[in-house]
C-alpha positions as CSV (number, residue, x, y, z in Angstrom):
1,M,-25.4,4.5,6.6
2,L,-22.5,5.6,4.5
3,V,-23.6,9.3,4.4
4,F,-23.9,9.2,8.2
5,L,-20.4,7.7,8.5
6,R,-18.9,10.1,6.0
7,D,-20.2,13.1,8.0
8,K,-18.8,11.7,11.3
9,I,-15.4,11.0,9.7
10,L,-15.1,14.4,8.1
11,N,-16.3,16.2,11.3
12,S,-13.9,14.3,13.5
13,D,-10.7,16.1,12.4
14,E,-10.2,19.2,10.3
15,K,-7.2,17.6,8.7
16,I,-9.4,14.9,7.1
17,T,-10.5,15.6,3.6
18,E,-12.4,13.6,1.0
19,T,-11.7,12.9,-2.7
20,L,-12.5,10.4,-5.3
21,S,-9.7,8.0,-6.1
22,F,-10.0,4.9,-8.3
23,G,-13.7,5.7,-8.5
24,L,-14.1,5.3,-4.7
25,P,-14.9,7.8,-2.0
26,F,-11.5,8.2,-0.2
27,F,-10.7,10.0,3.0
28,K,-7.2,11.5,3.4
29,Y,-5.4,12.7,6.5
30,K,-2.8,15.4,5.8
31,K,-3.0,14.4,2.1
32,K,-2.2,10.7,2.9
33,M,-4.7,7.9,2.3
34,L,-6.6,7.2,5.4
35,C,-9.6,5.0,4.5
36,Y,-12.3,4.4,1.9
37,F,-15.8,2.9,1.4
38,H,-16.6,0.1,-0.9
39,F,-19.0,-2.9,-1.4
40,H,-17.8,-6.5,-0.8
41,K,-19.3,-8.7,-3.5
42,K,-18.7,-11.9,-1.6
43,Y,-20.3,-10.8,1.7
44,K,-22.8,-8.4,0.1
45,E,-22.0,-5.7,2.6
46,F,-20.4,-2.3,2.5
47,Y,-17.1,-1.9,4.2
48,I,-14.6,0.7,5.3
49,S,-11.0,-0.1,4.3
50,F,-8.2,1.3,6.4
51,N,-4.7,2.2,5.1
52,K,-1.8,0.7,7.2
53,G,-4.3,-2.0,8.3
54,V,-1.6,-4.7,8.1
55,S,0.2,-3.0,11.0
56,L,-2.9,-2.7,13.2
57,D,-4.0,-5.3,15.7
58,F,-7.8,-5.4,15.5
59,P,-9.3,-8.9,15.2
60,E,-12.4,-7.3,13.6
61,L,-10.5,-6.3,10.5
62,L,-10.2,-8.7,7.5
63,Q,-7.0,-8.9,5.5
64,E,-8.0,-11.1,2.6
65,D,-5.6,-10.6,-0.4
66,R,-4.8,-7.0,0.4
67,K,-1.2,-5.9,1.0
68,L,-1.6,-2.6,2.9
69,F,-5.3,-2.2,3.7
70,R,-7.6,-4.2,6.0
71,I,-11.4,-3.9,6.0
72,L,-14.2,-3.7,8.5
73,L,-17.5,-5.0,7.2
74,L,-20.5,-2.7,7.9
75,N,-23.7,-4.7,8.6
76,E,-26.7,-2.5,8.0
77,A,-28.9,-4.6,10.3
78,V,-26.9,-3.6,13.4
79,D,-25.6,-0.4,14.9
80,L,-22.3,0.9,13.5
81,P,-19.4,0.2,15.8
82,M,-18.5,3.9,16.0
83,D,-16.1,3.6,18.9
84,L,-14.2,0.8,17.1
85,I,-14.1,2.8,13.8
86,F,-12.7,5.9,15.5
87,T,-10.2,3.9,17.5
88,I,-9.0,2.4,14.3
89,L,-8.9,5.8,12.5
90,E,-6.8,7.2,15.4
91,A,-4.4,4.2,15.1
92,V,-4.1,4.8,11.3
93,K,-3.4,8.5,11.8
94,K,-0.6,7.7,14.2
95,E,0.9,5.3,11.6
96,L,0.7,8.1,9.0
97,N,2.6,10.7,11.1
């Protein structure tokens, strides 16, 4: 699931690059943090965490104790919400410009 999502994100925009930061796979847009993957211990699911998430209005995103980032849980039992993910990515890219 994460490999599929990684490929889709990287192929969606030539200005998106990947790197390891804090031991996590990070995606950057014009060298600014865009999002990253991680595993949520409480929910036992992978998630994608979006930079500038606090300024975005998507009810599917969880804030928890984060200051800048908000997360979208990725349930392996259902299809990935690709339209939602790319809508959020576009919103974050606008915030980063």
